[in-house]
DRENDO-1510 file (C-alpha; in Angstrom, 1 decimal, always signed):
<recs>
REC; n; res; u; v; w
REC; 1; UNK; +7.4; -3.0; -5.4 .
REC; 2; UNK; +9.2; +0.3; -6.2 .
REC; 3; UNK; +8.8; +3.3; -4.0 .
REC; 4; UNK; +7.8; +6.7; -5.5 .
REC; 5; UNK; +10.7; +9.2; -5.9 .
REC; 6; UNK; +10.7; +12.1; -3.5 .
REC; 7; UNK; +9.4; +15.4; -4.8 .
REC; 8; UNK; +12.6; +17.1; -3.7 .
REC; 9; UNK; +16.0; +16.6; -5.4 .
REC; 10; UNK; +18.2; +13.9; -3.9 .
REC; 11; UNK; +21.6; +15.2; -2.8 .
REC; 12; UNK; +21.8; +18.5; -4.7 .
REC; 13; UNK; +25.4; +19.5; -5.4 .
REC; 14; UNK; +27.0; +22.1; -3.1 .
REC; 15; UNK; +28.0; +24.9; -5.4 .
REC; 16; UNK; +28.9; +27.4; -2.6 .
REC; 17; UNK; +32.3; +29.1; -3.0 .
REC; 18; UNK; +32.8; +27.8; -6.6 .
REC; 19; UNK; +32.8; +29.9; -9.7 .
REC; 20; UNK; +29.6; +30.6; -11.5 .
REC; 21; UNK; +28.1; +32.9; -14.2 .
REC; 22; UNK; +24.8; +34.5; -14.9 .
REC; 23; UNK; +23.3; +35.8; -18.2 .
REC; 24; UNK; +20.1; +37.6; -18.8 .
REC; 25; UNK; +18.1; +37.7; -22.1 .
REC; 26; UNK; +14.8; +39.3; -22.9 .
REC; 27; UNK; +12.8; +37.1; -25.3 .
REC; 28; UNK; +9.6; +38.1; -27.1 .
REC; 29; UNK; +7.6; +35.0; -25.9 .
REC; 30; UNK; +5.4; +34.1; -23.0 .
REC; 31; UNK; +6.9; +32.5; -19.9 .
REC; 32; UNK; +4.8; +29.4; -20.6 .
REC; 33; UNK; +6.3; +29.0; -24.1 .
REC; 34; UNK; +9.8; +29.4; -22.8 .
REC; 35; UNK; +9.2; +26.9; -20.0 .
REC; 36; UNK; +7.9; +24.4; -22.6 .
REC; 37; UNK; +11.0; +25.0; -24.7 .
REC; 38; UNK; +13.2; +24.0; -21.8 .
REC; 39; UNK; +11.1; +21.0; -20.9 .
REC; 40; UNK; +8.9; +19.5; -23.7 .
REC; 41; UNK; +10.6; +20.9; -26.8 .
REC; 42; UNK; +14.3; +20.7; -25.9 .
REC; 43; UNK; +15.3; +18.8; -29.1 .
REC; 44; UNK; +13.6; +21.4; -31.3 .
REC; 45; UNK; +16.1; +24.1; -30.5 .
REC; 46; UNK; +19.0; +22.8; -28.3 .
REC; 47; UNK; +19.9; +19.1; -28.5 .
REC; 48; UNK; +20.4; +17.2; -31.7 .
REC; 49; UNK; +17.0; +15.8; -32.8 .
REC; 50; UNK; +16.9; +12.2; -31.9 .
REC; 51; UNK; +20.0; +12.7; -29.7 .
REC; 52; UNK; +18.4; +13.2; -26.3 .
REC; 53; UNK; +16.8; +11.4; -23.4 .
REC; 54; UNK; +15.0; +14.3; -21.8 .
REC; 55; UNK; +12.0; +13.6; -19.5 .
REC; 56; UNK; +11.8; +16.5; -17.1 .
REC; 57; UNK; +10.8; +15.2; -13.7 .
REC; 58; UNK; +12.6; +15.9; -10.4 .
REC; 59; UNK; +15.4; +13.4; -9.9 .
REC; 60; UNK; +15.1; +12.1; -13.4 .
REC; 61; UNK; +18.4; +11.7; -15.3 .
REC; 62; UNK; +19.0; +13.1; -18.8 .
REC; 63; UNK; +21.5; +12.7; -21.6 .
REC; 64; UNK; +21.9; +14.6; -24.8 .
REC; 65; UNK; +24.4; +15.2; -27.6 .
REC; 66; UNK; +25.2; +18.3; -29.7 .
REC; 67; UNK; +27.3; +18.5; -32.8 .
REC; 68; UNK; +28.4; +22.1; -33.3 .
REC; 69; UNK; +29.3; +23.4; -36.7 .
REC; 70; UNK; +33.0; +23.6; -35.5 .
REC; 71; UNK; +33.1; +19.8; -35.4 .
REC; 72; UNK; +33.1; +17.4; -32.5 .
REC; 73; UNK; +30.6; +15.6; -30.4 .
REC; 74; UNK; +29.6; +17.0; -27.0 .
REC; 75; UNK; +27.8; +14.8; -24.5 .
REC; 76; UNK; +25.8; +16.2; -21.6 .
REC; 77; UNK; +24.5; +14.4; -18.5 .
REC; 78; UNK; +22.6; +15.4; -15.4 .
REC; 79; UNK; +19.4; +15.2; -13.5 .
REC; 80; UNK; +16.5; +17.5; -12.8 .
REC; 81; UNK; +16.6; +19.3; -9.5 .
REC; 82; UNK; +13.5; +21.7; -9.6 .
REC; 83; UNK; +10.7; +22.3; -12.0 .
REC; 84; UNK; +8.3; +25.1; -11.2 .
REC; 85; UNK; +6.1; +25.8; -14.2 .
REC; 86; UNK; +6.2; +28.3; -15.8 .
REC; 87; UNK; +8.9; +30.1; -13.9 .
REC; 88; UNK; +11.9; +27.8; -13.1 .
REC; 89; UNK; +13.9; +24.9; -14.6 .
REC; 90; UNK; +16.9; +23.6; -12.7 .
REC; 91; UNK; +19.1; +20.7; -13.5 .
REC; 92; UNK; +22.7; +19.4; -12.9 .
REC; 93; UNK; +25.1; +19.6; -15.8 .
REC; 94; UNK; +28.1; +17.3; -16.3 .
REC; 95; UNK; +30.3; +17.5; -19.4 .
REC; 96; UNK; +33.9; +17.1; -20.3 .
REC; 97; UNK; +34.3; +20.9; -19.8 .
REC; 98; UNK; +33.1; +20.7; -16.2 .
REC; 99; UNK; +35.8; +18.1; -15.7 .
REC; 100; UNK; +33.3; +15.6; -14.3 .
REC; 101; UNK; +32.0; +18.1; -11.7 .
REC; 102; UNK; +28.2; +18.1; -11.2 .
REC; 103; UNK; +27.4; +21.8; -11.8 .
REC; 104; UNK; +24.0; +23.4; -11.6 .
REC; 105; UNK; +22.1; +25.2; -14.3 .
REC; 106; UNK; +19.1; +27.4; -13.1 .
REC; 107; UNK; +16.8; +29.0; -15.6 .
REC; 108; UNK; +14.6; +31.7; -14.1 .
REC; 109; UNK; +11.7; +32.7; -16.3 .
REC; 110; UNK; +10.1; +36.0; -15.4 .
REC; 111; UNK; +7.3; +37.9; -17.2 .
REC; 112; UNK; +8.4; +41.4; -18.4 .
REC; 113; UNK; +7.3; +44.1; -20.7 .
REC; 114; UNK; +7.1; +42.8; -24.3 .
REC; 115; UNK; +7.9; +39.2; -23.3 .
REC; 116; UNK; +10.0; +37.4; -20.8 .
REC; 117; UNK; +13.2; +37.8; -19.0 .
REC; 118; UNK; +15.3; +34.6; -19.0 .
REC; 119; UNK; +18.0; +34.5; -16.4 .
REC; 120; UNK; +20.4; +31.6; -16.8 .
REC; 121; UNK; +22.8; +30.9; -13.9 .
REC; 122; UNK; +25.4; +28.2; -14.1 .
REC; 123; UNK; +27.2; +27.5; -10.8 .
REC; 124; UNK; +29.6; +25.1; -9.2 .
REC; 125; UNK; +32.4; +25.1; -11.8 .
REC; 126; UNK; +35.6; +23.3; -10.6 .
REC; 127; UNK; +37.7; +26.3; -11.7 .
REC; 128; UNK; +37.7; +29.7; -13.6 .
REC; 129; UNK; +38.9; +28.0; -16.8 .
REC; 130; UNK; +35.7; +25.8; -16.9 .
REC; 131; UNK; +33.5; +28.8; -16.2 .
REC; 132; UNK; +35.1; +30.9; -18.9 .
REC; 133; UNK; +34.6; +28.1; -21.4 .
REC; 134; UNK; +30.8; +28.4; -20.9 .
REC; 135; UNK; +30.3; +32.2; -21.0 .
REC; 136; UNK; +30.1; +32.4; -24.8 .
REC; 137; UNK; +28.4; +29.1; -25.2 .
REC; 138; UNK; +25.5; +30.0; -23.0 .
REC; 139; UNK; +25.1; +33.4; -24.7 .
REC; 140; UNK; +24.8; +31.5; -28.0 .
REC; 141; UNK; +22.2; +29.1; -26.4 .
REC; 142; UNK; +20.1; +32.0; -25.3 .
REC; 143; UNK; +20.3; +33.5; -28.8 .
REC; 144; UNK; +19.2; +30.2; -30.3 .
REC; 145; UNK; +16.3; +30.1; -27.8 .
REC; 146; UNK; +15.2; +33.6; -28.9 .
REC; 147; UNK; +15.4; +32.6; -32.5 .
REC; 148; UNK; +13.3; +29.5; -31.9 .
REC; 149; UNK; +10.7; +31.6; -30.1 .
REC; 150; UNK; +10.4; +34.1; -32.9 .
</recs>
């Protein structure tokens, strides 16, 4: 008989003292719609359709693939740390660019005038080079989210 998974994340990574970045984007959509985009509709705007195992639940692992127009295949792995509908989605993030380090992505979703403020924080990078590689990528992701919500 298997035991139920705990409601709290198992062994969250310690990101203290490591490089991180934060981006803000106001999006003309409700917090509920944005939360669903990060949880139930991830393949509709971020991951390659049919290229994701994405079942948001605390401690649940995920995998997805993207194929950017510039060429290449980028695999992503991690696990869900916190889910607080409709205001927060947090998961670990491991890719080639993080050099195998288990980093943390936190998406804060806050109602604001004319929509929602989405604050994306990515912490725990192994070095500044890895962090800098993500700055433009996350900006593009938030633009893609805004387009998908329109």
